[in-house]
N, C-alpha and C positions, 0 to 999 in steps of 0.2 A: 503494500501499499504507498503511495506517495503522499507524503506529508508536507511537501514542501510547493504544492500548486495552489497560487492563490485565486484560481479561476473556478475553481470546483470545492464541493464540500467534503467529497469521497472521491478519491482516485484510486483504482486499481492497476497495477501493470500485469499485463499477461505474457505468460511464458509457456512455450508447451513442455508438459511434464516429462523429465528425463532428459532433457535436452536444453540448450541456452538459445535458441531461437526465439527473439522476441515477437510478438503478436502484436503489439501496439498498448495501447490503454482504454480504460472506461472512464469518463468522468461523470459524477453525480453532483447536482446542483441541491441546495436546500428543500426543492419542491419535489424532489423525487427524478427530475428529467434527467436525462443521459445523454451523453454523446461519445460515440467511439473515435478515437484519435489513433489511426493506422491503418494499413493497406493489405492486412494478410486475411482479414475474417469478411465473410460474405454478410448481405444486410441480412439474411435470414438467422445466421451465426450469432450476428449483432443483436437482434432483437430476442433471441433465445438466451443468450447472456445475460443482457439488460433485465429481462424478467425474472431470470434465476437469480440474480443478486437481489433485485428490489423483493422477491417473495422472500428469501429467506432474509434478509435483513428485517423484513415487517416481522416475521416468526420470532427472531431474535429477540427485537424491541419489544413485543408484546408479552413476552414471558419474563 
């Protein structure tokens, strides 16, 4: 997680498991909107990742 980005509330740096290949990052603002910053993921993969993180963060914050 990138804590030095002033443009977003929450930033995740994305890497492939077991490899050093950088996939980009996904940034979230205070309203929960996100944007993908990278070139490796398709639009469908970006949407899947954004929804996955949002859902799991909601579950975490509500418990």
